All heavy atoms as a GROMACS GRO file, in nm:
protein
  557
    1MET      N    1  -0.250  -3.249   0.803
    1MET     CA    2  -0.249  -3.110   0.766
    1MET      C    3  -0.103  -3.067   0.747
    1MET      O    4  -0.018  -3.094   0.829
    1MET     CB    5  -0.314  -3.025   0.876
    1MET     CG    6  -0.310  -2.877   0.844
    1MET     SD    7  -0.374  -2.770   0.976
    1MET     CE    8  -0.546  -2.813   0.972
    2VAL      N    9  -0.078  -2.996   0.638
    2VAL     CA   10   0.056  -2.949   0.608
    2VAL      C   11   0.069  -2.805   0.653
    2VAL      O   12  -0.013  -2.721   0.619
    2VAL     CB   13   0.085  -2.959   0.456
    2VAL    CG1   14   0.222  -2.903   0.424
    2VAL    CG2   15   0.072  -3.103   0.409
    3LYS      N   16   0.171  -2.778   0.732
    3LYS     CA   17   0.196  -2.640   0.776
    3LYS      C   18   0.279  -2.569   0.670
    3LYS      O   19   0.372  -2.626   0.614
    3LYS     CB   20   0.270  -2.639   0.909
    3LYS     CG   21   0.187  -2.689   1.023
    3LYS     CD   22   0.262  -2.676   1.153
    3LYS     CE   23   0.177  -2.724   1.268
    3LYS     NZ   24   0.246  -2.706   1.396
    4GLN      N   25   0.242  -2.444   0.641
    4GLN     CA   26   0.315  -2.366   0.544
    4GLN      C   27   0.366  -2.239   0.609
    4GLN      O   28   0.295  -2.177   0.688
    4GLN     CB   29   0.226  -2.330   0.425
    4GLN     CG   30   0.182  -2.450   0.346
    4GLN     CD   31   0.097  -2.412   0.227
    4GLN    OE1   32   0.062  -2.296   0.210
    4GLN    NE2   33   0.064  -2.508   0.144
    5ASN      N   34   0.487  -2.200   0.573
    5ASN     CA   35   0.547  -2.080   0.627
    5ASN      C   36   0.526  -1.967   0.527
    5ASN      O   37   0.574  -1.972   0.415
    5ASN     CB   38   0.697  -2.104   0.650
    5ASN     CG   39   0.765  -1.987   0.715
    5ASN    OD1   40   0.704  -1.882   0.735
    5ASN    ND2   41   0.890  -2.003   0.748
    6HIS      N   42   0.450  -1.865   0.566
    6HIS     CA   43   0.419  -1.753   0.478
    6HIS      C   44   0.488  -1.624   0.524
    6HIS      O   45   0.439  -1.516   0.501
    6HIS     CB   46   0.267  -1.730   0.472
    6HIS     CG   47   0.194  -1.844   0.413
    6HIS    ND1   48   0.195  -1.869   0.279
    6HIS    CD2   49   0.118  -1.940   0.468
    6HIS    CE1   50   0.122  -1.976   0.254
    6HIS    NE2   51   0.075  -2.021   0.368
    7THR      N   52   0.604  -1.635   0.588
    7THR     CA   53   0.672  -1.517   0.637
    7THR      C   54   0.750  -1.448   0.525
    7THR      O   55   0.774  -1.505   0.418
    7THR     CB   56   0.768  -1.554   0.751
    7THR    OG1   57   0.862  -1.648   0.702
    7THR    CG2   58   0.694  -1.611   0.870
    8LEU      N   59   0.791  -1.325   0.553
    8LEU     CA   60   0.863  -1.247   0.453
    8LEU      C   61   0.998  -1.305   0.416
    8LEU      O   62   1.049  -1.277   0.308
    8LEU     CB   63   0.881  -1.103   0.503
    8LEU     CG   64   0.753  -1.021   0.513
    8LEU    CD1   65   0.784  -0.884   0.572
    8LEU    CD2   66   0.687  -1.006   0.378
    9ASP      N   67   1.056  -1.387   0.501
    9ASP     CA   68   1.186  -1.443   0.466
    9ASP      C   69   1.178  -1.541   0.350
    9ASP      O   70   1.279  -1.578   0.292
    9ASP     CB   71   1.255  -1.507   0.586
    9ASP     CG   72   1.178  -1.625   0.645
    9ASP    OD1   73   1.060  -1.641   0.611
    9ASP    OD2   74   1.238  -1.699   0.724
   10ASN      N   75   1.058  -1.580   0.310
   10ASN     CA   76   1.042  -1.667   0.193
   10ASN      C   77   1.046  -1.590   0.062
   10ASN      O   78   1.041  -1.648  -0.045
   10ASN     CB   79   0.911  -1.745   0.202
   10ASN     CG   80   0.921  -1.859   0.301
   10ASN    OD1   81   1.028  -1.908   0.329
   10ASN    ND2   82   0.807  -1.900   0.354
   11LEU      N   83   1.055  -1.458   0.067
   11LEU     CA   84   1.056  -1.379  -0.055
   11LEU      C   85   1.180  -1.401  -0.139
   11LEU      O   86   1.179  -1.375  -0.259
   11LEU     CB   87   1.042  -1.230  -0.023
   11LEU     CG   88   0.905  -1.186   0.028
   11LEU    CD1   89   0.908  -1.037   0.062
   11LEU    CD2   90   0.798  -1.214  -0.074
   12HIS      N   91   1.286  -1.448  -0.078
   12HIS     CA   92   1.407  -1.472  -0.157
   12HIS      C   93   1.385  -1.574  -0.267
   12HIS      O   94   1.458  -1.576  -0.365
   12HIS     CB   95   1.523  -1.515  -0.066
   12HIS     CG   96   1.506  -1.651  -0.007
   12HIS    ND1   97   1.432  -1.672   0.105
   12HIS    CD2   98   1.552  -1.771  -0.048
   12HIS    CE1   99   1.434  -1.801   0.133
   12HIS    NE2  100   1.505  -1.863   0.042
   13ALA      N  101   1.285  -1.658  -0.256
   13ALA     CA  102   1.257  -1.759  -0.356
   13ALA      C  103   1.156  -1.710  -0.460
   13ALA      O  104   1.122  -1.783  -0.551
   13ALA     CB  105   1.204  -1.885  -0.288
   14THR      N  106   1.111  -1.588  -0.448
   14THR     CA  107   1.012  -1.534  -0.540
   14THR      C  108   1.079  -1.485  -0.667
   14THR      O  109   1.180  -1.416  -0.663
   14THR     CB  110   0.936  -1.418  -0.474
   14THR    OG1  111   0.876  -1.466  -0.355
   14THR    CG2  112   0.830  -1.363  -0.566
   15SER      N  113   1.022  -1.520  -0.779
   15SER     CA  114   1.073  -1.468  -0.905
   15SER      C  115   0.956  -1.413  -0.986
   15SER      O  116   0.843  -1.456  -0.972
   15SER     CB  117   1.146  -1.576  -0.984
   15SER     OG  118   1.058  -1.679  -1.021
   16ILE      N  119   0.987  -1.318  -1.069
   16ILE     CA  120   0.886  -1.254  -1.152
   16ILE      C  121   0.928  -1.267  -1.297
   16ILE      O  122   1.041  -1.234  -1.332
   16ILE     CB  123   0.869  -1.104  -1.117
   16ILE    CG1  124   0.825  -1.089  -0.972
   16ILE    CG2  125   0.772  -1.037  -1.210
   16ILE    CD1  126   0.825  -0.945  -0.924
   17LYS      N  127   0.839  -1.317  -1.380
   17LYS     CA  128   0.868  -1.326  -1.522
   17LYS      C  129   0.789  -1.215  -1.592
   17LYS      O  130   0.667  -1.207  -1.580
   17LYS     CB  131   0.825  -1.462  -1.577
   17LYS     CG  132   0.854  -1.479  -1.724
   17LYS     CD  133   0.814  -1.616  -1.772
   17LYS     CE  134   0.841  -1.628  -1.920
   17LYS     NZ  135   0.802  -1.759  -1.970
   18ILE      N  136   0.861  -1.129  -1.662
   18ILE     CA  137   0.798  -1.017  -1.730
   18ILE      C  138   0.819  -1.035  -1.881
   18ILE      O  139   0.932  -1.046  -1.927
   18ILE     CB  140   0.858  -0.883  -1.685
   18ILE    CG1  141   0.838  -0.865  -1.535
   18ILE    CG2  142   0.796  -0.767  -1.763
   18ILE    CD1  143   0.909  -0.746  -1.477
   19GLN      N  144   0.710  -1.040  -1.953
   19GLN     CA  145   0.717  -1.054  -2.097
   19GLN      C  146   0.662  -0.927  -2.161
   19GLN      O  147   0.555  -0.880  -2.123
   19GLN     CB  148   0.635  -1.176  -2.141
   19GLN     CG  149   0.643  -1.205  -2.288
   19GLN     CD  150   0.570  -1.334  -2.323
   19GLN    OE1  151   0.520  -1.404  -2.235
   19GLN    NE2  152   0.565  -1.364  -2.449
   20THR      N  153   0.736  -0.870  -2.253
   20THR     CA  154   0.692  -0.749  -2.321
   20THR      C  155   0.687  -0.774  -2.472
   20THR      O  156   0.736  -0.876  -2.520
   20THR     CB  157   0.786  -0.630  -2.293
   20THR    OG1  158   0.911  -0.656  -2.355
   20THR    CG2  159   0.805  -0.608  -2.144
   21GLU      N  160   0.631  -0.680  -2.546
   21GLU     CA  161   0.624  -0.694  -2.692
   21GLU      C  162   0.748  -0.636  -2.760
   21GLU      O  163   0.758  -0.635  -2.880
   21GLU     CB  164   0.495  -0.629  -2.746
   21GLU     CG  165   0.498  -0.478  -2.755
   21GLU     CD  166   0.477  -0.408  -2.622
   21GLU    OE1  167   0.440  -0.472  -2.522
   21GLU    OE2  168   0.499  -0.287  -2.619
   22GLY      N  169   0.842  -0.586  -2.681
   22GLY     CA  170   0.968  -0.539  -2.735
   22GLY      C  171   0.982  -0.389  -2.744
   22GLY      O  172   1.091  -0.339  -2.772
   23THR      N  173   0.876  -0.313  -2.718
   23THR     CA  174   0.887  -0.167  -2.726
   23THR      C  175   0.934  -0.107  -2.594
   23THR      O  176   0.967   0.010  -2.590
   23THR     CB  177   0.752  -0.104  -2.764
   23THR    OG1  178   0.656  -0.138  -2.665
   23THR    CG2  179   0.705  -0.153  -2.901
   24ILE      N  180   0.936  -0.185  -2.489
   24ILE     CA  181   0.981  -0.140  -2.357
   24ILE      C  182   1.054  -0.257  -2.292
   24ILE      O  183   1.017  -0.374  -2.311
   24ILE     CB  184   0.861  -0.090  -2.272
   24ILE    CG1  185   0.908  -0.030  -2.140
   24ILE    CG2  186   0.759  -0.199  -2.251
   24ILE    CD1  187   0.798   0.042  -2.063
   25THR      N  188   1.158  -0.227  -2.215
   25THR     CA  189   1.234  -0.334  -2.151
   25THR      C  190   1.157  -0.390  -2.032
   25THR      O  191   1.073  -0.321  -1.972
   25THR     CB  192   1.370  -0.282  -2.101
   25THR    OG1  193   1.349  -0.188  -1.995
   25THR    CG2  194   1.450  -0.218  -2.213
   26PRO      N  195   1.184  -0.514  -1.995
   26PRO     CA  196   1.120  -0.569  -1.876
   26PRO      C  197   1.146  -0.485  -1.751
   26PRO      O  198   1.058  -0.467  -1.668
   26PRO     CB  199   1.181  -0.708  -1.864
   26PRO     CG  200   1.216  -0.745  -2.005
   26PRO     CD  201   1.261  -0.616  -2.067
   27GLN      N  202   1.267  -0.432  -1.736
   27GLN     CA  203   1.298  -0.348  -1.620
   27GLN      C  204   1.212  -0.223  -1.619
   27GLN      O  205   1.157  -0.185  -1.514
   27GLN     CB  206   1.446  -0.309  -1.620
   27GLN     CG  207   1.482  -0.223  -1.499
   27GLN     CD  208   1.630  -0.190  -1.493
   27GLN    OE1  209   1.712  -0.257  -1.555
   27GLN    NE2  210   1.664  -0.089  -1.416
   28ASP      N  211   1.199  -0.156  -1.733
   28ASP     CA  212   1.115  -0.036  -1.740
   28ASP      C  213   0.968  -0.069  -1.712
   28ASP      O  214   0.898   0.008  -1.648
   28ASP     CB  215   1.127   0.031  -1.877
   28ASP     CG  216   1.262   0.099  -1.897
   28ASP    OD1  217   1.331   0.126  -1.796
   28ASP    OD2  218   1.297   0.125  -2.014
   29THR      N  219   0.924  -0.185  -1.760
   29THR     CA  220   0.787  -0.229  -1.734
   29THR      C  221   0.764  -0.249  -1.585
   29THR      O  222   0.663  -0.205  -1.529
   29THR     CB  223   0.757  -0.360  -1.809
   29THR    OG1  224   0.776  -0.338  -1.949
   29THR    CG2  225   0.616  -0.408  -1.785
   30LEU      N  226   0.860  -0.314  -1.518
   30LEU     CA  227   0.848  -0.337  -1.374
   30LEU      C  228   0.850  -0.205  -1.298
   30LEU      O  229   0.770  -0.184  -1.205
   30LEU     CB  230   0.960  -0.428  -1.325
   30LEU     CG  231   0.961  -0.460  -1.176
   30LEU    CD1  232   0.832  -0.529  -1.135
   30LEU    CD2  233   1.083  -0.546  -1.142
   31GLU      N  234   0.939  -0.114  -1.337
   31GLU     CA  235   0.946   0.016  -1.270
   31GLU      C  236   0.815   0.094  -1.287
   31GLU      O  237   0.767   0.157  -1.193
   31GLU     CB  238   1.063   0.097  -1.324
   31GLU     CG  239   1.197   0.044  -1.278
   31GLU     CD  240   1.316   0.115  -1.342
   31GLU    OE1  241   1.295   0.213  -1.417
   31GLU    OE2  242   1.430   0.072  -1.318
   32GLU      N  243   0.758   0.091  -1.407
   32GLU     CA  244   0.631   0.160  -1.431
   32GLU      C  245   0.519   0.099  -1.348
   32GLU      O  246   0.439   0.171  -1.287
   32GLU     CB  247   0.596   0.153  -1.580
   32GLU     CG  248   0.472   0.231  -1.618
   32GLU     CD  249   0.443   0.223  -1.767
   32GLU    OE1  250   0.537   0.230  -1.848
   32GLU    OE2  251   0.324   0.209  -1.802
   33ALA      N  252   0.514  -0.034  -1.343
   33ALA     CA  253   0.411  -0.102  -1.264
   33ALA      C  254   0.426  -0.070  -1.115
   33ALA      O  255   0.327  -0.045  -1.045
   33ALA     CB  256   0.416  -0.252  -1.287
   34ALA      N  257   0.551  -0.069  -1.066
   34ALA     CA  258   0.575  -0.038  -0.925
   34ALA      C  259   0.534   0.105  -0.894
   34ALA      O  260   0.472   0.131  -0.790
   34ALA     CB  261   0.722  -0.061  -0.890
   35SER      N  262   0.564   0.198  -0.983
   35SER     CA  263   0.524   0.339  -0.962
   35SER      C  264   0.372   0.353  -0.957
   35SER      O  265   0.318   0.425  -0.873
   35SER     CB  266   0.580   0.427  -1.073
   35SER     OG  267   0.720   0.433  -1.065
   36LYS      N  268   0.304   0.284  -1.047
   36LYS     CA  269   0.157   0.289  -1.047
   36LYS      C  270   0.100   0.229  -0.919
   36LYS      O  271   0.004   0.281  -0.862
   36LYS     CB  272   0.101   0.217  -1.169
   36LYS     CG  273   0.122   0.292  -1.298
   36LYS     CD  274   0.062   0.217  -1.416
   36LYS     CE  275   0.080   0.294  -1.545
   36LYS     NZ  276   0.022   0.224  -1.660
   37LEU      N  277   0.160   0.120  -0.874
   37LEU     CA  278   0.113   0.056  -0.750
   37LEU      C  279   0.135   0.148  -0.630
   37LEU      O  280   0.046   0.163  -0.546
   37LEU     CB  281   0.185  -0.077  -0.728
   37LEU     CG  282   0.148  -0.156  -0.603
   37LEU    CD1  283  -0.001  -0.189  -0.601
   37LEU    CD2  284   0.230  -0.282  -0.594
   38ILE      N  285   0.250   0.212  -0.623
   38ILE     CA  286   0.278   0.305  -0.514
   38ILE      C  287   0.178   0.421  -0.517
   38ILE      O  288   0.127   0.462  -0.414
   38ILE     CB  289   0.423   0.356  -0.522
   38ILE    CG1  290   0.519   0.243  -0.487
   38ILE    CG2  291   0.445   0.476  -0.431
   38ILE    CD1  292   0.664   0.273  -0.518
   39GLY      N  293   0.148   0.473  -0.636
   39GLY     CA  294   0.049   0.580  -0.649
   39GLY      C  295  -0.089   0.536  -0.602
   39GLY      O  296  -0.157   0.611  -0.531
   40THR      N  297  -0.129   0.416  -0.638
   40THR     CA  298  -0.259   0.364  -0.597
   40THR      C  299  -0.266   0.348  -0.445
   40THR      O  300  -0.364   0.385  -0.382
   40THR     CB  301  -0.286   0.228  -0.665
   40THR    OG1  302  -0.287   0.249  -0.807
   40THR    CG2  303  -0.419   0.168  -0.621
   41ILE      N  304  -0.160   0.295  -0.387
   41ILE     CA  305  -0.156   0.277  -0.241
   41ILE      C  306  -0.157   0.412  -0.170
   41ILE      O  307  -0.223   0.429  -0.068
   41ILE     CB  308  -0.036   0.190  -0.200
   41ILE    CG1  309  -0.058   0.047  -0.249
   41ILE    CG2  310  -0.013   0.193  -0.050
   41ILE    CD1  311   0.062  -0.044  -0.235
   42SER      N  312  -0.085   0.509  -0.224
   42SER     CA  313  -0.084   0.644  -0.165
   42SER      C  314  -0.222   0.707  -0.169
   42SER      O  315  -0.266   0.770  -0.072
   42SER     CB  316   0.016   0.733  -0.238
   42SER     OG  317   0.147   0.687  -0.219
   43ASP      N  318  -0.292   0.691  -0.281
   43ASP     CA  319  -0.429   0.743  -0.292
   43ASP      C  320  -0.520   0.676  -0.190
   43ASP      O  321  -0.601   0.743  -0.125
   43ASP     CB  322  -0.485   0.720  -0.432
   43ASP     CG  323  -0.419   0.806  -0.538
   43ASP    OD1  324  -0.350   0.904  -0.503
   43ASP    OD2  325  -0.437   0.774  -0.658
   44LEU      N  326  -0.506   0.546  -0.174
   44LEU     CA  327  -0.588   0.473  -0.078
   44LEU      C  328  -0.558   0.519   0.064
   44LEU      O  329  -0.649   0.539   0.145
   44LEU     CB  330  -0.562   0.323  -0.091
   44LEU     CG  331  -0.644   0.230  -0.003
   44LEU    CD1  332  -0.793   0.246  -0.030
   44LEU    CD2  333  -0.601   0.086  -0.025
   45GLU      N  334  -0.430   0.540   0.095
   45GLU     CA  335  -0.393   0.590   0.227
   45GLU      C  336  -0.456   0.726   0.254
   45GLU      O  337  -0.510   0.750   0.363
   45GLU     CB  338  -0.241   0.601   0.240
   45GLU     CG  339  -0.197   0.657   0.374
   45GLU     CD  340  -0.049   0.687   0.382
   45GLU    OE1  341   0.015   0.706   0.276
   45GLU    OE2  342   0.001   0.691   0.495
   46ALA      N  343  -0.452   0.814   0.156
   46ALA     CA  344  -0.510   0.948   0.173
   46ALA      C  345  -0.661   0.939   0.198
   46ALA      O  346  -0.715   1.011   0.282
   46ALA     CB  347  -0.482   1.033   0.049
   47LYS      N  348  -0.728   0.849   0.128
   47LYS     CA  349  -0.872   0.832   0.149
   47LYS      C  350  -0.902   0.780   0.288
   47LYS      O  351  -0.996   0.826   0.354
   47LYS     CB  352  -0.929   0.737   0.043
   47LYS     CG  353  -0.934   0.798  -0.095
   47LYS     CD  354  -0.982   0.699  -0.198
   47LYS     CE  355  -0.978   0.761  -0.336
   47LYS     NZ  356  -1.019   0.666  -0.441
   48PHE      N  357  -0.821   0.685   0.336
   48PHE     CA  358  -0.840   0.635   0.472
   48PHE      C  359  -0.817   0.744   0.574
   48PHE      O  360  -0.892   0.759   0.670
   48PHE     CB  361  -0.746   0.516   0.500
   48PHE     CG  362  -0.804   0.383   0.464
   48PHE    CD1  363  -0.757   0.316   0.352
   48PHE    CD2  364  -0.902   0.324   0.540
   48PHE    CE1  365  -0.808   0.193   0.317
   48PHE    CE2  366  -0.956   0.201   0.507
   48PHE     CZ  367  -0.908   0.135   0.394
   49ARG      N  368  -0.712   0.823   0.555
   49ARG     CA  369  -0.683   0.931   0.650
   49ARG      C  370  -0.796   1.033   0.654
   49ARG      O  371  -0.835   1.078   0.762
   49ARG     CB  372  -0.551   0.999   0.615
   49ARG     CG  373  -0.431   0.913   0.647
   49ARG     CD  374  -0.302   0.992   0.629
   49ARG     NE  375  -0.187   0.908   0.654
   49ARG     CZ  376  -0.136   0.883   0.774
   49ARG    NH1  377  -0.191   0.937   0.881
   49ARG    NH2  378  -0.030   0.806   0.788
   50ARG      N  379  -0.849   1.069   0.538
   50ARG     CA  380  -0.963   1.163   0.535
   50ARG      C  381  -1.083   1.105   0.608
   50ARG      O  382  -1.150   1.173   0.684
   50ARG     CB  383  -1.001   1.197   0.390
   50ARG     CG  384  -0.913   1.303   0.328
   50ARG     CD  385  -0.973   1.357   0.200
   50ARG     NE  386  -1.002   1.256   0.100
   50ARG     CZ  387  -0.914   1.214   0.008
   50ARG    NH1  388  -0.793   1.262   0.004
   50ARG    NH2  389  -0.950   1.123  -0.080
   51GLU      N  390  -1.111   0.978   0.585
   51GLU     CA  391  -1.226   0.914   0.649
   51GLU      C  392  -1.209   0.909   0.800
   51GLU      O  393  -1.301   0.940   0.874
   51GLU     CB  394  -1.245   0.773   0.592
   51GLU     CG  395  -1.367   0.702   0.646
   51GLU     CD  396  -1.499   0.764   0.604
   51GLU    OE1  397  -1.504   0.834   0.502
   51GLU    OE2  398  -1.600   0.741   0.675
   52PHE      N  399  -1.089   0.871   0.847
   52PHE     CA  400  -1.066   0.866   0.991
   52PHE      C  401  -1.072   1.005   1.053
   52PHE      O  402  -1.121   1.022   1.164
   52PHE     CB  403  -0.932   0.798   1.023
   52PHE     CG  404  -0.939   0.649   1.023
   52PHE    CD1  405  -0.898   0.576   0.913
   52PHE    CD2  406  -0.988   0.582   1.133
   52PHE    CE1  407  -0.906   0.437   0.913
   52PHE    CE2  408  -0.997   0.444   1.134
   52PHE     CZ  409  -0.955   0.371   1.023
   53THR      N  410  -1.020   1.105   0.984
   53THR     CA  411  -1.027   1.242   1.034
   53THR      C  412  -1.171   1.288   1.044
   53THR      O  413  -1.213   1.347   1.144
   53THR     CB  414  -0.948   1.338   0.942
   53THR    OG1  415  -0.812   1.295   0.941
   53THR    CG2  416  -0.954   1.481   0.993
   54PHE      N  417  -1.250   1.258   0.942
   54PHE     CA  418  -1.392   1.294   0.942
   54PHE      C  419  -1.464   1.224   1.056
   54PHE      O  420  -1.539   1.287   1.130
   54PHE     CB  421  -1.455   1.256   0.808
   54PHE     CG  422  -1.602   1.284   0.803
   54PHE    CD1  423  -1.650   1.414   0.794
   54PHE    CD2  424  -1.694   1.180   0.805
   54PHE    CE1  425  -1.786   1.441   0.789
   54PHE    CE2  426  -1.830   1.206   0.800
   54PHE     CZ  427  -1.876   1.336   0.792
   55LYS      N  428  -1.442   1.095   1.072
   55LYS     CA  429  -1.508   1.020   1.180
   55LYS      C  430  -1.468   1.074   1.316
   55LYS      O  431  -1.548   1.085   1.406
   55LYS     CB  432  -1.475   0.870   1.171
   55LYS     CG  433  -1.529   0.802   1.050
   55LYS     CD  434  -1.677   0.786   1.057
   55LYS     CE  435  -1.726   0.705   0.939
   55LYS     NZ  436  -1.868   0.706   0.923
   56GLY      N  437  -1.340   1.110   1.333
   56GLY     CA  438  -1.294   1.166   1.461
   56GLY      C  439  -1.358   1.299   1.490
   56GLY      O  440  -1.392   1.330   1.603
   57SER      N  441  -1.376   1.381   1.387
   57SER     CA  442  -1.438   1.512   1.404
   57SER      C  443  -1.583   1.497   1.448
   57SER      O  444  -1.631   1.574   1.531
   57SER     CB  445  -1.433   1.590   1.273
   57SER     OG  446  -1.300   1.616   1.236
   58GLU      N  447  -1.652   1.400   1.392
   58GLU     CA  448  -1.791   1.376   1.431
   58GLU      C  449  -1.800   1.331   1.576
   58GLU      O  450  -1.886   1.374   1.650
   58GLU     CB  451  -1.851   1.265   1.343
   58GLU     CG  452  -1.896   1.308   1.208
   58GLU     CD  453  -1.965   1.193   1.134
   58GLU    OE1  454  -1.948   1.076   1.174
   58GLU    OE2  455  -2.035   1.221   1.037
   59ALA      N  456  -1.707   1.244   1.615
   59ALA     CA  457  -1.715   1.183   1.748
   59ALA      C  458  -1.681   1.279   1.860
   59ALA      O  459  -1.751   1.284   1.961
   59ALA     CB  460  -1.622   1.061   1.754
   60ASP      N  461  -1.575   1.357   1.844
   60ASP     CA  462  -1.533   1.439   1.957
   60ASP      C  463  -1.561   1.588   1.940
   60ASP      O  464  -1.540   1.666   2.031
   60ASP     CB  465  -1.384   1.416   1.988
   60ASP     CG  466  -1.293   1.456   1.873
   60ASP    OD1  467  -1.336   1.528   1.781
   60ASP    OD2  468  -1.176   1.414   1.876
   61GLY      N  469  -1.604   1.627   1.822
   61GLY     CA  470  -1.640   1.766   1.798
   61GLY      C  471  -1.525   1.863   1.791
   61GLY      O  472  -1.544   1.982   1.782
   62THR      N  473  -1.402   1.812   1.793
   62THR     CA  474  -1.287   1.902   1.792
   62THR      C  475  -1.235   1.931   1.653
   62THR      O  476  -1.158   2.023   1.634
   62THR     CB  477  -1.171   1.843   1.874
   62THR    OG1  478  -1.127   1.723   1.809
   62THR    CG2  479  -1.212   1.816   2.017
   63GLY      N  480  -1.270   1.849   1.558
   63GLY     CA  481  -1.219   1.867   1.424
   63GLY      C  482  -1.084   1.799   1.400
   63GLY      O  483  -1.029   1.805   1.294
   64THR      N  484  -1.031   1.732   1.504
   64THR     CA  485  -0.905   1.657   1.487
   64THR      C  486  -0.927   1.517   1.535
   64THR      O  487  -1.013   1.489   1.616
   64THR     CB  488  -0.790   1.723   1.567
   64THR    OG1  489  -0.824   1.720   1.705
   64THR    CG2  490  -0.763   1.864   1.521
   65ALA      N  491  -0.842   1.428   1.485
   65ALA     CA  492  -0.852   1.288   1.525
   65ALA      C  493  -0.716   1.224   1.519
   65ALA      O  494  -0.626   1.272   1.453
   65ALA     CB  495  -0.948   1.214   1.431
   66ASP      N  496  -0.699   1.114   1.592
   66ASP     CA  497  -0.577   1.037   1.583
   66ASP      C  498  -0.564   0.979   1.444
   66ASP      O  499  -0.663   0.959   1.374
   66ASP     CB  500  -0.577   0.923   1.685
   66ASP     CG  501  -0.554   0.972   1.826
   66ASP    OD1  502  -0.510   1.088   1.842
   66ASP    OD2  503  -0.581   0.894   1.920
   67ASP      N  504  -0.441   0.947   1.409
   67ASP     CA  505  -0.423   0.881   1.280
   67ASP      C  506  -0.482   0.740   1.289
   67ASP      O  507  -0.508   0.689   1.398
   67ASP     CB  508  -0.275   0.878   1.244
   67ASP     CG  509  -0.196   0.782   1.331
   67ASP    OD1  510  -0.205   0.792   1.454
   67ASP    OD2  511  -0.126   0.696   1.274
   68PRO      N  512  -0.504   0.674   1.176
   68PRO     CA  513  -0.570   0.543   1.178
   68PRO      C  514  -0.489   0.433   1.247
   68PRO      O  515  -0.542   0.328   1.277
   68PRO     CB  516  -0.590   0.511   1.030
   68PRO     CG  517  -0.500   0.600   0.957
   68PRO     CD  518  -0.478   0.721   1.043
   69TYR      N  519  -0.361   0.461   1.276
   69TYR     CA  520  -0.278   0.360   1.338
   69TYR      C  521  -0.270   0.376   1.489
   69TYR      O  522  -0.202   0.300   1.557
   69TYR     CB  523  -0.138   0.361   1.276
   69TYR     CG  524  -0.146   0.352   1.126
   69TYR    CD1  525  -0.119   0.463   1.047
   69TYR    CD2  526  -0.186   0.235   1.063
   69TYR    CE1  527  -0.130   0.456   0.909
   69TYR    CE2  528  -0.197   0.227   0.927
   69TYR     CZ  529  -0.169   0.338   0.850
   69TYR     OH  530  -0.181   0.331   0.714
   70GLY      N  531  -0.337   0.477   1.542
   70GLY     CA  532  -0.346   0.495   1.686
   70GLY      C  533  -0.221   0.551   1.752
   70GLY      O  534  -0.202   0.533   1.871
   71THR      N  535  -0.136   0.618   1.676
   71THR     CA  536  -0.015   0.672   1.735
   71THR      C  537  -0.036   0.809   1.799
   71THR      O  538   0.053   0.862   1.863
   71THR     CB  539   0.098   0.684   1.631
   71THR    OG1  540   0.055   0.774   1.528
   71THR    CG2  541   0.132   0.549   1.572
   72GLY      N  542  -0.150   0.870   1.775
   72GLY     CA  543  -0.182   0.999   1.836
   72GLY      C  544  -0.136   1.117   1.754
   72GLY      O  545  -0.151   1.229   1.795
   73THR      N  546  -0.079   1.091   1.637
   73THR     CA  547  -0.038   1.200   1.549
   73THR      C  548  -0.117   1.192   1.420
   73THR      O  549  -0.123   1.086   1.358
   73THR     CB  550   0.112   1.194   1.516
   73THR    OG1  551   0.141   1.067   1.457
   73THR    CG2  552   0.195   1.214   1.641
   74ALA      N  553  -0.181   1.300   1.384
   74ALA     CA  554  -0.262   1.298   1.263
   74ALA      C  555  -0.181   1.339   1.143
   74ALA      O  556  -0.081   1.398   1.150
   74ALA     CB  557  -0.381   1.392   1.277
   0.00000   0.00000   0.00000
């Protein structure tokens, strides 16, 4: 069995090849894709927070709940 290291310190060896049709630069393409990804993740986070808040309200009847990470701040 071969052991593989999947830690974040291996990211230095990661490269991304971006090919465009010439109407937009590779850098602009990457920035646009990153912005869209951040937006998608933010939307997903908001949905999770709403769901956890709703579930907490049902369980304790107070209308408030801990955040999904258990830090005690909603």
